[in-house]
TORRO-495202 format. One line per 3 residues: number of its first residue (from 1); their letters; for each residue x, y, z of N, C-alpha, C. Coordinates in pm, 1 decimal. Each point is the difference from the previous one (the first is absolute). Example, Ala and Ser with C-alpha at 12.3 -4.5 7.8 and 13.67 -1.06 7.14 Angstrom:
<atoms>
1	AS	1319.0,-569.0,780.0,-89.0,119.0,0.0,90.0,120.0,0.0 ~ -35.0,105.0,-72.0,82.0,119.0,6.0,-77.0,109.0,73.0 .
</atoms>
This chain:
<atoms>
1	MKS	-753.4,7844.4,-12479.8,-21.0,75.2,124.4,27.5,148.8,-24.5 ~ -85.5,85.8,53.7,16.3,143.0,-21.6,124.9,52.4,70.0 ~ 63.7,99.1,-64.9,113.4,66.5,65.0,-51.3,88.9,110.9 .
4	KEL	91.2,43.2,88.0,-39.1,91.0,107.1,-58.6,128.4,-56.2 ~ 60.2,48.7,-112.2,-47.7,124.5,-58.3,-144.4,-12.5,-48.1 ~ -30.5,-109.4,-67.3,-135.0,-18.7,-53.0,-102.3,-12.8,111.8 .
7	ILM	38.0,-70.2,106.5,-91.4,-14.6,114.4,-26.6,135.8,62.5 ~ 107.6,76.9,17.5,-15.5,132.0,61.6,-88.3,89.1,-85.0 ~ 20.4,-0.7,-132.3,-80.2,84.1,-87.7,-145.7,-44.0,1.6 .
10	SYI	-25.1,-130.9,16.0,-138.1,-47.8,5.1,-70.4,51.7,124.3 ~ 74.3,13.9,108.2,-57.0,61.0,120.8,-44.4,142.0,-28.6 ~ 89.8,77.1,-64.4,-25.9,141.2,-22.4,-112.8,21.2,-100.5 .
13	DKK	-14.4,-90.6,-96.2,-100.5,16.6,-104.5,-142.5,-13.8,51.3 ~ -21.4,-58.4,117.3,-134.6,-17.5,54.1,-44.5,128.9,66.7 ~ -91.8,71.4,-61.8,-37.9,132.3,47.9,-63.1,-2.2,138.4 .
16	QIS	-60.2,-112.8,35.8,-68.8,-4.9,128.2,94.2,-24.4,116.5 ~ 125.8,-24.0,-29.6,93.0,-36.3,106.2,27.8,120.1,90.4 ~ 16.0,-24.6,127.9,22.1,108.2,95.3,146.4,39.9,2.1 .
19	FKT	24.8,117.6,52.8,136.0,51.2,13.2,85.3,-94.1,82.9 ~ -54.8,-49.7,111.1,76.3,-87.3,89.0,35.2,-132.1,-67.3 ~ -91.4,-50.4,-83.9,27.2,-126.2,-69.7,113.3,16.8,-99.5 .
22	ILT	1.6,114.9,-71.2,108.5,25.8,-93.2,131.6,8.9,75.6 ~ -3.7,63.9,115.5,121.4,12.2,80.6,49.4,-137.6,43.3 ~ -93.4,-88.2,34.2,37.6,-136.6,37.8,68.4,-70.3,-116.4 .
25	ALI	-56.9,18.8,-121.1,59.8,-60.9,-119.0,140.7,53.2,-22.0 ~ 17.3,128.1,21.8,131.5,60.6,-16.7,102.0,-62.9,94.7 ~ -38.9,-18.5,124.7,90.4,-57.9,99.6,35.2,-144.7,-36.7 .
28	LFS	-101.9,-76.2,-45.1,22.3,-139.3,-35.6,101.2,-15.2,-112.9 ~ -3.3,95.2,-93.3,86.2,-10.5,-117.0,103.9,112.0,-2.4 ~ 47.0,37.3,119.0,94.3,111.2,10.0,133.0,-28.1,-69.0 .
31	SCS	28.7,-128.3,-25.8,125.3,-32.2,-67.2,-7.1,26.2,-149.5 ~ -120.7,29.4,-47.8,-18.1,27.8,-142.3,64.1,133.9,-33.7 ~ 89.9,2.5,-99.1,67.7,124.2,-38.9,-81.4,71.3,-105.9 .
34	IYG	-95.0,84.1,43.1,-88.9,68.0,-93.3,76.7,83.7,-101.1 ~ 102.4,69.6,46.9,70.4,90.2,-89.3,112.8,-66.7,-75.9 ~ 14.5,-131.5,17.8,103.3,-70.9,-72.7,-57.2,-90.0,-108.4 .
37	QTD	-123.4,26.3,-41.7,-64.6,-85.5,-98.4,67.9,11.2,-136.0 ~ 4.3,-111.3,-72.4,44.8,4.6,-138.2,-117.1,41.4,-87.3 ~ 29.2,44.7,-122.7,-106.5,40.4,-91.5,-96.8,-113.5,-26.8 .
40	STV	51.9,-124.9,-8.8,-87.1,-113.5,-29.2,-100.4,-22.5,112.0 ~ 45.0,19.2,125.2,-90.8,-15.5,113.4,-107.2,107.2,-1.6 ~ 40.3,123.9,-30.7,-96.1,109.6,-6.9,-105.4,-29.5,-104.6 .
43	KQL	39.5,-50.5,-115.2,-94.8,-28.1,-107.9,-95.3,-112.5,38.9 ~ 47.9,-94.9,80.2,-88.6,-106.3,47.7,-107.6,55.9,91.4 ~ 40.6,95.3,84.8,-94.6,56.0,95.1,-99.8,91.9,-67.6 .
46	VPT	49.5,93.6,-79.8,-86.0,97.3,-66.2,50.3,23.6,-141.5 ~ -62.2,-63.8,-100.6,42.0,21.4,-138.1,-19.3,146.0,-38.5 ~ 98.9,56.5,-69.7,-12.9,137.5,-45.7,-95.7,5.2,-118.4 .
49	PAP	-111.2,74.4,10.7,-96.0,6.3,-109.2,58.8,65.9,-122.6 ~ -28.8,-56.2,-115.5,49.0,55.9,-125.5,-84.5,120.6,-38.8 ~ 62.2,102.5,-63.5,-76.5,116.4,-43.5,-109.9,-40.1,-97.7 .
52	VPG	-115.1,60.4,13.0,-112.2,-28.4,-89.6,2.2,102.3,-112.9 ~ 19.6,-45.4,-126.4,6.9,92.9,-112.6,-126.9,86.0,-8.8 ~ 18.5,130.1,-14.3,-113.2,89.8,-16.4,-63.6,46.1,130.0 .
55	KPM	31.6,-64.3,110.2,-58.0,38.6,128.5,71.1,124.6,53.7 ~ -76.7,103.8,35.6,63.3,120.3,55.0,76.2,-31.7,128.6 ~ 112.5,63.6,16.6,76.7,-15.1,123.8,-62.8,92.0,104.3 .
58	LIF	-53.9,-59.1,105.7,-67.6,77.4,103.6,97.1,28.2,114.8 ~ 22.2,127.8,26.3,91.4,41.6,105.5,-77.8,77.1,105.0 ~ 9.1,-44.4,124.2,-62.5,71.1,110.8,102.7,93.5,62.0 .
61	VDA	-34.8,127.7,10.0,88.2,98.4,61.5,-62.2,43.7,131.9 ~ 77.0,-13.5,105.4,-47.9,29.3,134.6,70.7,122.4,56.0 ~ -76.7,104.0,30.5,55.3,117.1,68.5,-4.0,-27.9,149.8 .
64	GHG	115.3,-11.6,62.3,6.2,-38.0,140.2,-73.3,94.4,93.7 ~ -51.2,-58.5,108.1,-66.7,74.5,108.1,-125.9,70.8,-51.2 ~ -34.9,114.7,56.3,-121.7,70.8,-38.6,-95.3,17.4,116.3 .
67	GQD	-82.8,104.5,-7.3,-96.4,24.9,106.0,66.6,19.4,134.0 ~ -55.1,-66.9,103.3,55.4,13.7,134.5,137.0,-62.1,15.3 ~ 40.3,-84.4,-96.1,132.8,-60.9,1.4,93.8,89.9,-80.6 .
70	GAT	39.9,111.7,58.3,81.6,93.5,-76.1,86.9,89.1,86.4 ~ 55.7,-53.9,105.5,78.1,80.6,93.7,140.6,31.9,-50.6 ~ 54.9,-85.5,-86.3,137.0,20.3,-46.9,7.8,122.8,-89.3 .
73	RGL	89.4,92.6,36.0,9.0,124.0,-76.6,141.2,57.1,5.9 ~ 25.6,93.8,-90.5,126.9,70.7,0.1,-22.2,141.1,51.5 ~ 76.7,94.5,-53.5,-13.6,138.0,43.8,-128.2,65.2,-51.2 .
76	FSK	-43.2,-41.1,-121.1,-115.9,65.3,-58.7,-98.0,-94.4,-70.3 ~ 26.6,-128.6,1.4,-88.2,-93.2,-70.7,-19.6,-128.5,78.9 ~ -105.3,-72.9,-36.4,-31.4,-127.5,63.7,23.7,-115.4,-96.5 .
79	EKD	45.1,-111.3,55.6,25.8,-117.3,-82.8,-123.3,-41.8,-79.3 ~ -115.7,-2.0,64.5,-121.0,-48.4,-66.6,-33.7,82.5,-123.6 ~ 27.5,132.1,4.0,-30.2,87.9,-113.7,100.4,-19.0,-113.1 .
82	VAL	127.2,-9.6,34.3,103.3,-22.3,-101.7,-20.9,-134.6,-68.6 ~ -28.3,-102.7,80.1,-22.4,-133.9,-54.9,-116.0,-0.7,-99.1 ~ -105.9,72.6,33.4,-116.9,4.2,-88.1,32.5,71.4,-131.5 .
85	MVA	70.9,112.0,7.5,36.6,72.4,-121.4,85.5,-86.8,-92.6 ~ 98.2,-67.3,57.2,88.6,-84.7,-80.1,-76.8,-119.5,-56.9 ~ -86.0,-60.0,81.4,-76.4,-117.1,-44.4,-89.5,33.6,-119.0 .
88	LQL	-70.3,110.8,7.9,-89.6,39.2,-109.6,78.5,32.0,-126.9 ~ 111.8,68.5,15.8,83.3,31.8,-116.3,62.3,-126.6,-58.5 ~ 37.9,-92.6,86.2,56.9,-126.9,-46.3,-101.5,-76.6,-83.1 .
91	GQT	-121.9,-7.4,48.5,-103.4,-72.4,-73.9,-23.3,58.0,-138.2 ~ -5.7,131.0,-9.7,-21.0,65.9,-129.2,116.3,-27.3,-94.8 ~ 121.4,3.2,53.2,118.5,-22.4,-82.9,7.7,-144.4,-48.7 .
94	IEK	-33.0,-93.4,86.9,1.6,-141.5,-39.2,-94.5,-23.7,-116.6 ~ -122.2,48.2,11.8,-97.8,-23.0,-106.8,38.4,71.1,-129.6 ~ 74.1,108.8,11.6,42.5,74.3,-117.8,118.7,-65.2,-69.2 .
97	EIP	93.7,-53.4,78.5,126.8,-46.6,-56.1,13.1,-150.9,-14.5 ~ -81.7,-76.8,71.9,9.8,-146.6,-9.6,-120.5,-52.0,-78.6 ~ 23.0,-51.2,-119.5,-110.8,-49.5,-82.9,-80.1,-109.4,70.6 .
100	NSK	-129.0,1.0,-23.0,-89.9,-103.5,51.6,7.0,-12.2,152.2 ~ 7.5,113.3,66.6,1.9,-0.3,145.5,-124.0,70.0,55.0 ~ -37.8,-38.7,119.6,-112.9,61.7,69.1,38.9,18.7,145.5 .
103	VMY	-35.9,114.7,56.8,35.7,29.9,138.8,-125.5,17.7,84.1 ~ 3.3,-57.4,118.5,-104.2,22.1,99.8,69.0,49.8,127.1 ~ -74.6,72.5,82.3,56.4,60.4,119.0,-72.0,-50.3,125.5 .
106	TRT	76.2,-7.0,109.2,-63.9,-32.7,127.4,-71.9,121.6,56.3 ~ 52.2,117.8,-29.6,-69.5,123.5,38.6,38.4,112.4,-95.7 ~ -94.4,90.6,-23.2,24.4,114.5,-86.4,-26.5,130.7,74.2 .
109	EDV	-22.0,-9.1,129.8,-22.6,117.2,82.8,52.1,-27.0,140.6 ~ -13.1,98.1,87.4,54.6,-10.8,135.2,-94.4,-77.4,91.1 ~ 1.8,-131.9,-16.3,-82.7,-87.7,82.7,88.2,-112.1,53.8 .
112	FIP	-43.0,-60.0,110.6,73.4,-111.9,58.3,-57.6,-130.9,-50.9 ~ 83.9,-80.1,-62.7,-38.6,-132.4,-48.6,74.7,-103.0,83.5 ~ -70.1,-90.8,70.2,68.7,-103.3,79.7,100.4,-78.0,-83.9 .
115	LYE	107.7,-42.0,60.6,105.7,-68.2,-73.2,-49.7,-126.9,-69.0 ~ -81.2,-79.7,70.2,-47.5,-124.8,-60.4,-88.3,28.7,-121.2 ~ -71.4,111.5,2.6,-89.8,33.6,-110.0,77.3,44.4,-123.7 .
118	RID	113.7,64.8,21.2,81.7,45.4,-113.1,43.6,-118.8,-86.3 ~ 57.1,-99.7,65.2,48.6,-113.3,-78.2,-115.8,-87.5,-47.0 ~ -110.1,-3.6,75.2,-116.8,-74.6,-44.7,-56.0,57.6,-129.4 .
121	MAN	4.3,131.5,-14.3,-45.0,63.1,-124.1,78.1,-55.4,-118.5 ~ 131.4,-5.8,16.2,86.1,-49.6,-107.7,-22.9,-148.2,-24.9 ~ -17.4,-77.3,105.2,-24.3,-143.4,-15.9,-131.1,-26.9,-73.5 .
124	RAH	-105.8,71.7,39.8,-130.6,-20.2,-64.0,2.1,38.5,-147.6 ~ 82.1,98.8,-32.8,8.8,45.8,-138.9,98.4,-82.6,-82.2 ~ 65.2,-97.8,64.2,102.0,-83.0,-65.1,110.0,86.4,-61.0 .
127	ADL	49.4,94.2,78.5,103.8,91.6,-46.4,129.6,-74.1,-29.8 ~ 78.1,55.1,-90.8,128.1,-58.9,-36.7,114.5,53.7,85.5 ~ -14.5,123.7,47.2,101.8,60.9,85.9,-68.0,87.6,104.4 .
130	FIS	65.6,14.6,113.9,-48.0,89.2,106.0,117.8,84.9,43.4 ~ -16.6,133.6,-7.7,107.3,91.4,36.7,-52.5,100.2,101.3 ~ 60.8,1.8,117.7,-41.9,90.1,106.4,101.6,113.2,13.5 .
133	IHC	-49.4,123.9,0.8,85.6,118.3,4.7,2.9,57.7,141.5 ~ 119.7,20.4,53.2,17.1,54.9,134.3,118.1,96.0,3.6 ~ 4.5,81.1,105.7,115.9,84.2,29.1,61.7,-51.1,129.0 .
136	NSM	130.8,-1.7,4.6,69.3,-45.4,118.8,14.3,114.8,100.3 ~ 29.6,-32.9,125.0,20.2,101.7,103.1,76.8,-60.2,116.0 ~ 90.0,77.4,54.1,72.2,-42.9,119.2,-74.2,51.1,123.2 .
139	PAS	9.7,-70.9,113.1,-70.2,41.0,122.9,36.5,141.8,42.3 ~ -99.4,72.7,51.1,21.5,138.7,42.3,106.6,10.7,108.7 ~ 13.8,-104.0,80.1,96.2,1.6,111.0,142.0,-35.7,-42.3 .
142	MRG	16.2,-40.6,-126.3,131.2,-45.5,-46.8,92.8,118.4,-27.9 ~ 117.6,-8.6,52.8,100.3,103.6,-23.0,47.7,-6.1,-145.0 ~ 2.5,113.2,-67.7,43.1,3.4,-139.5,-101.8,-54.6,-98.1 .
145	RTN	-126.6,-7.4,40.1,-104.7,-59.9,-86.0,-12.8,71.2,-134.3 ~ 25.6,130.6,-3.3,-18.8,75.4,-123.2,111.6,-22.7,-101.2 ~ 105.4,-71.0,40.3,112.2,-25.0,-90.5,-17.6,-129.1,-80.5 .
148	VTG	-92.7,-84.4,39.9,-17.0,-130.3,-65.3,-76.0,16.6,-130.9 ~ 54.3,-58.5,-106.4,-62.3,9.1,-132.3,-2.2,-136.2,-67.1 ~ -67.8,-6.3,-112.6,6.1,-121.6,-81.3,-133.6,-64.9,-28.5 .
151	VET	4.3,-97.6,-89.5,-118.8,-72.9,-42.2,20.4,-148.5,23.4 ~ -107.0,-68.2,32.8,4.1,-144.5,17.1,-132.8,-58.6,-45.4 ~ 4.5,-123.4,-43.6,-121.7,-67.4,-42.9,-10.2,-131.5,75.9 .
154	IVS	-118.6,-27.4,50.5,-19.8,-109.2,94.6,-90.2,-108.2,-58.6 ~ 37.1,-124.4,24.8,-86.2,-114.1,-32.5,-32.6,-71.5,130.2 ~ -105.2,-77.2,-0.6,-40.2,-69.8,121.6,101.8,-107.3,33.8 .
157	GSG	46.1,0.6,123.9,102.8,-95.2,39.0,-1.8,-26.9,148.0 ~ 113.5,-37.7,52.4,8.7,-51.0,136.2,12.2,107.4,106.3 ~ 11.6,125.9,-38.2,16.7,104.9,99.2,125.3,-22.7,81.7 .
160	RLG	112.8,-14.4,-67.2,124.7,-31.9,68.2,39.1,105.2,101.0 ~ 74.4,-43.1,100.6,44.7,90.2,105.4,77.1,117.0,-61.0 ~ -34.5,119.5,41.6,66.5,118.5,-52.0,-69.5,60.6,-119.1 .
163	QQD	-101.8,-67.3,-52.9,-72.1,50.9,-116.1,-149.3,14.0,30.3 ~ -35.8,10.3,126.4,-140.5,-3.0,37.5,-61.1,137.1,25.4 ~ 80.7,106.2,-3.3,-52.1,132.2,32.7,-116.1,39.7,-90.3 .
166	VAI	17.7,-14.7,-131.7,-105.5,36.4,-94.5,-118.8,-92.2,17.8 ~ 26.3,-131.0,18.1,-108.9,-96.4,14.9,-88.3,33.9,119.3 ~ 61.7,32.6,112.9,-76.7,33.6,120.4,-83.5,125.3,-23.6 .
169	REN	59.6,101.4,-63.5,-72.1,124.8,-22.6,-117.0,-19.1,-95.7 ~ 24.2,-72.7,-111.9,-106.3,-18.2,-97.8,-110.7,-91.5,54.0 ~ 37.7,-108.2,68.2,-99.0,-93.6,51.3,-82.4,58.6,113.4 .
172	ASI	49.9,104.3,65.3,-73.9,62.4,109.3,-133.2,55.9,-46.2 ~ -17.5,18.2,-130.2,-126.5,49.6,-53.9,-114.9,-95.7,31.0 ~ 30.6,-127.5,17.9,-103.0,-99.2,31.3,-76.6,39.8,125.0 .
175	LLE	69.1,59.0,97.2,-61.3,29.8,128.4,-105.9,109.2,-9.9 ~ -8.6,68.0,-114.5,-103.2,100.8,-20.3,-130.2,-63.3,-48.9 ~ 4.7,-127.7,-33.8,-115.9,-67.3,-56.2,-81.2,-69.5,109.2 .
178	KDY	-131.2,2.8,-15.1,-87.8,-68.9,94.2,10.8,-150.9,-21.5 ~ -1.8,-74.6,107.9,2.1,-147.1,-5.6,122.1,-53.3,-75.0 ~ 114.6,68.6,14.6,117.4,-43.8,-75.4,43.5,-141.4,37.3 .
181	KDK	-24.7,-42.5,124.7,42.0,-134.7,40.4,-75.1,-107.7,-77.4 ~ -128.2,24.4,-28.1,-79.0,-96.2,-76.3,42.0,0.4,-146.6 ~ 18.6,119.0,-57.1,32.1,12.1,-142.0,137.0,-58.9,-32.1 .
184	YEG	94.3,11.2,91.7,134.6,-45.5,-26.4,33.7,-129.5,72.5 ~ -103.2,-73.3,43.8,17.8,-132.0,61.2,101.5,3.7,113.6 ~ -10.8,99.1,87.4,87.4,6.6,115.1,132.5,67.4,-24.3 .
187	YDP	19.0,58.1,-117.0,127.4,64.7,-32.2,30.7,113.3,97.6 ~ 119.9,0.0,53.8,44.1,103.3,93.3,118.4,71.7,-63.8 ~ -12.8,129.6,-37.5,108.6,70.2,-68.3,126.4,14.5,83.0 .
190	NDP	-7.2,-29.0,129.7,117.5,10.4,86.1,60.2,-135.6,34.4 ~ -52.0,-106.2,-59.6,43.8,-135.6,31.5,89.7,-53.2,-111.8 ~ 127.9,-29.2,27.0,90.9,-50.7,-102.8,-51.1,-126.7,-67.5 .
193	ESF	-74.0,-84.6,72.6,-53.4,-121.7,-60.0,-98.8,33.6,-111.8 ~ -72.5,110.6,16.9,-93.8,42.0,-102.8,74.0,37.4,-127.9 ~ 118.2,60.9,15.0,79.0,33.5,-117.7,32.9,-125.9,-80.6 .
196	IIM	33.7,-108.2,70.2,36.2,-124.4,-66.9,-118.5,-57.1,-76.7 ~ -118.0,1.6,63.0,-119.6,-51.3,-65.8,-31.0,80.0,-125.2 ~ 7.9,133.9,10.0,-25.8,84.0,-115.9,97.2,-33.5,-113.1 .
199	SLM	123.3,-29.5,36.3,101.0,-35.5,-98.4,-39.2,-123.9,-79.3 ~ -45.9,-103.8,70.8,-37.9,-124.1,-66.3,-120.6,17.8,-91.4 ~ -93.5,85.1,40.2,-120.5,21.4,-79.0,32.0,67.0,-133.6 .
202	KYA	109.2,72.2,-5.4,38.5,71.0,-121.2,101.3,-76.5,-84.8 ~ 40.0,-117.1,45.3,108.6,-76.0,-60.5,-18.0,-25.6,-149.5 ~ -124.1,-23.6,-42.9,-25.3,-41.9,-137.9,55.7,96.1,-104.2 .
205	YRK	-10.7,128.9,23.6,42.5,97.0,-100.5,126.5,75.6,40.4 ~ 73.0,-56.9,91.0,119.8,66.7,51.3,102.2,29.5,-109.5 ~ 26.1,-97.5,-83.4,103.6,15.4,-102.2,-33.2,112.9,-96.9 .
208	QSI	-128.1,3.3,-46.5,-39.7,105.5,-93.0,-0.1,136.7,67.0 ~ -38.3,3.6,126.1,-2.1,126.8,73.5,141.2,56.3,13.1 ~ 96.3,-85.4,31.2,138.8,43.7,12.9,52.7,51.8,-133.3 .
211	KLA	-38.0,-65.7,-107.8,41.4,44.8,-133.3,-49.9,141.2,-27.9 ~ -129.0,23.3,23.0,-57.1,132.1,-23.8,63.7,104.1,91.3 ~ 16.7,-33.0,127.1,59.6,93.5,95.2,142.2,37.5,-41.0 .
214	TLI	76.2,-97.8,-46.5,137.8,24.3,-43.9,3.6,94.0,-119.5 ~ -90.6,-20.8,-92.8,-5.4,86.0,-118.3,-38.9,142.9,36.6 ~ -89.8,15.7,96.0,-38.1,134.3,45.0,120.4,70.1,61.5 .
217	QQQ	73.4,-71.2,85.4,118.2,59.0,62.5,104.8,38.0,-104.9 ~ 17.1,-82.4,-100.2,97.3,29.7,-105.5,-35.3,127.9,-74.2 ~ -129.5,21.4,-21.3,-44.0,122.6,-66.7,24.3,121.8,89.1 .
220	YIK	-26.2,-13.2,127.8,28.1,109.7,93.0,148.5,38.2,-5.5 ~ 85.9,-101.2,1.8,144.3,21.7,1.6,45.1,77.2,-123.9 ~ -60.0,-30.9,-114.2,36.3,66.8,-125.4,-20.6,150.6,7.2 .
223	TGR	-94.8,43.2,82.9,-27.1,143.6,11.2,71.0,63.1,120.4 ~ 92.6,-75.1,59.4,84.1,56.6,104.3,-52.5,-11.3,141.7 ~ -106.4,-79.3,20.4,-52.7,-14.4,135.6,92.4,-87.8,85.2 .
226	VDR	-4.4,21.4,129.8,77.7,-81.6,94.1,-69.1,-134.5,15.6 ~ 72.0,-107.3,-28.5,-58.0,-135.2,-1.9,5.6,-64.6,138.6 ~ -117.2,-25.6,58.9,-9.3,-70.7,127.9,-37.1,-147.0,-20.9 .
229	GVK	-12.6,-39.4,-125.8,-14.9,-140.6,-33.0,-140.6,-56.0,-1.1 ~ -6.9,-127.6,-34.5,-124.0,-77.2,4.5,-2.2,-72.9,133.6 ~ -109.3,11.5,72.2,-7.9,-60.0,132.7,-120.4,-92.6,10.5 .
232	EQS	15.3,-102.5,82.1,-110.1,-92.3,28.3,-52.9,30.4,139.5 ~ -124.9,42.2,7.2,-61.2,29.9,128.9,-144.7,-48.4,-2.6 ~ -51.3,-32.5,116.6,-132.8,-60.5,7.3,-109.2,105.7,13.1 .
235	LAV	-25.4,69.8,-109.0,-102.7,103.3,-2.5,-135.8,-62.1,-28.8 ~ -97.7,32.6,82.3,-132.4,-59.1,-14.2,-64.3,33.5,-133.3 ~ 28.0,118.7,-55.2,-64.6,40.2,-124.4,44.8,-87.9,-117.4 .
238	LAK	116.3,-66.7,11.8,50.7,-84.8,-107.0,-22.8,-149.1,24.6 ~ -24.5,-38.8,123.5,11.0,-139.8,39.8,-91.3,-96.0,-74.1 ~ -122.8,41.3,-29.1,-94.7,-91.8,-62.0,-18.4,25.7,-149.4 .
241	AGM	95.8,67.8,-61.1,-10.0,31.5,-141.9,8.1,-125.3,-84.8 ~ -92.9,-14.3,-92.7,0.8,-112.5,-93.8,66.6,38.0,-130.0 ~ 97.6,86.8,8.1,73.8,47.3,-116.6,130.9,61.3,49.0 .
244	PAV	96.7,23.8,-88.1,119.6,71.4,43.7,-38.9,135.2,58.8 ~ 55.4,32.5,115.1,-39.9,122.1,70.1,120.1,63.2,68.0 ~ 8.5,132.5,-9.5,110.3,72.1,62.3,-51.6,125.9,67.1 .
247	LTE	74.4,45.9,98.0,-24.1,129.9,62.7,126.6,81.2,-20.2 ~ -12.6,114.0,-65.4,118.3,81.4,-26.4,-4.3,129.2,79.0 ~ 108.7,24.2,72.7,15.8,121.6,79.4,73.6,100.9,-87.8 .
250	IGF	-71.4,103.8,-47.4,51.4,88.4,-103.9,93.9,108.7,52.3 ~ 20.5,7.0,129.1,89.9,98.8,57.0,-34.8,27.4,145.3 ~ 91.2,67.3,69.7,-21.9,31.3,141.3,-67.7,135.2,14.9 .
253	ISN	-124.4,-3.6,44.2,-72.8,124.5,21.5,56.3,74.2,120.7 ~ 77.6,-69.7,82.5,64.8,61.9,116.4,128.4,72.6,-38.3 ~ 44.0,-15.0,-125.5,117.8,69.8,-49.9,-46.7,120.0,-82.9 .
256	PGE	37.9,122.4,37.5,-49.3,118.9,-70.0,22.5,-1.7,-150.9 ~ 119.0,-44.5,-42.5,29.3,-5.3,-143.1,-88.5,-98.2,-73.8 ~ -16.7,-119.5,56.5,-84.7,-99.6,-66.5,-146.8,36.9,8.3 .
259	EEY	-40.2,67.7,107.0,-138.7,46.0,7.1,-28.1,98.3,-113.0 ~ 92.5,90.5,-26.7,-15.0,93.7,-111.3,-9.1,-76.0,-131.7 ~ 85.9,-99.2,-15.6,6.6,-77.4,-124.5,-130.1,-75.5,-27.1 .
262	INS	-49.9,-73.4,98.8,-119.1,-82.2,-22.9,-127.0,83.4,-11.7 ~ 7.0,127.5,40.1,-114.6,88.8,-15.6,6.8,83.9,-127.3 ~ 115.5,-0.4,-67.0,15.6,79.6,-121.2,-54.7,-75.4,-120.7 .
265	AAG	-44.0,74.7,-99.6,-51.6,-61.4,-122.7,108.7,-82.7,-68.0 ~ 122.9,53.4,-3.8,110.3,-71.3,-64.2,36.1,-126.7,76.3 ~ -0.9,7.2,132.2,31.9,-116.4,81.3,-101.5,-111.5,-16.1 .
268	REE	-126.6,37.3,6.2,-105.8,-101.4,-16.3,4.8,-62.4,-138.6 ~ 26.1,82.4,-101.7,8.8,-52.0,-136.1,113.2,-101.3,-12.3 ~ 113.6,30.9,61.7,114.2,-90.4,-6.4,-30.8,-131.9,71.4 .
271	IVQ	-61.2,8.0,116.4,-36.3,-120.1,75.7,-97.0,-87.1,-80.4 ~ -99.9,62.6,-56.9,-101.3,-71.8,-78.2,63.8,-67.0,-121.7 ~ 90.6,70.6,-66.5,68.5,-58.5,-115.5,89.4,-116.4,41.9 .
274	NIT	64.5,11.9,115.6,82.5,-109.9,51.4,-82.5,-126.7,16.4 ~ -114.2,12.7,65.4,-83.8,-117.6,27.5,-59.3,-55.3,-129.0 ~ -45.4,87.5,-89.0,-58.1,-43.4,-127.4,103.2,-75.1,-83.5 .
277	SAI	121.1,54.0,-7.4,106.8,-66.6,-76.1,32.0,-136.4,58.4 ~ -3.5,-10.6,132.1,27.1,-128.1,65.5,-107.0,-102.6,-35.7 ~ -125.8,42.4,-5.0,-108.4,-91.0,-36.6,17.0,-47.5,-143.3 .
280	MEY	37.7,91.0,-88.3,21.2,-37.4,-140.9,111.4,-102.0,-13.1 ~ 109.3,21.0,73.3,112.0,-93.8,-3.3,-40.4,-134.1,61.7 ~ -76.8,5.0,106.9,-50.1,-121.6,64.1,-82.9,-82.6,-99.5 .
283	NKE	-86.8,64.8,-73.9,-84.1,-69.6,-98.6,85.5,-68.2,-105.5 ~ 103.1,68.6,-47.2,88.0,-56.8,-100.9,70.2,-125.5,51.5 ~ 50.2,9.1,122.0,72.4,-113.5,58.7,-92.7,-118.2,27.3 .
286	MIV	-124.3,28.3,40.9,-94.0,-108.1,24.8,-38.1,-72.5,-127.0 ~ -11.5,74.8,-109.2,-34.9,-61.9,-129.0,114.5,-88.3,-49.8 ~ 122.8,50.7,16.1,119.4,-75.8,-43.7,14.7,-127.0,81.0 .
289	N	-22.4,11.2,133.5,18.7,-115.2,88.1,-121.8,-90.2,4.3 .
</atoms>
């Protein structure tokens, strides 16, 4: 007889299934402890593919936002522009420093790419990693917003209470897309139940995503950045990834000091080296394990 976990995953694996049906499955098996799985259970659900000798490592780099989705800004720069500069530099550095690697981008100019299309690009290309670059920002109405600093890296998760601010802001980009209700099977960026569904859809690569995110944060810390940790949030851009995927917030554009840093040549170089080094370490650990 199938375990609750296997039954639930079989529901999710059927692409034609509706959002409401998945929600029904979730309710039926709510006693299932998704985040308490043992490694053996995870391997039963989704075997970790072994590296293919000689196959280039394909990394998708996503510059967050773009085009009309670009309201977040600091005193003199916009998140969408900083993200694009860092993403392009990151891709060049990866191909230069990581042997047998290839980089593809979701965008290379100031255009708006729907969230579902970003991850679909990576899925269709059978990418090995997906890294989304963003800048953090505190609400304009928040008292002391310019004092908040630090870096955090996010993996797709349950959108736990108290950790939803970034998820709500990033997922709001969906509302700029035409027919978003059809494309996202009824997904509502303001509905907590939607966060849970997104979490389950990303479950397969959760462990690898957390590993990569942790390594990125460790590299940031080495260069003296303020560590805001690895967080699990239900971001739509990560939810349907068929590979380890992370979103890294490289600094607070709402903080004058960090805005200067992420716009400087030295700051961008340091950030890019942090992420590249983390990918190299991730590859080593995956080969060993």
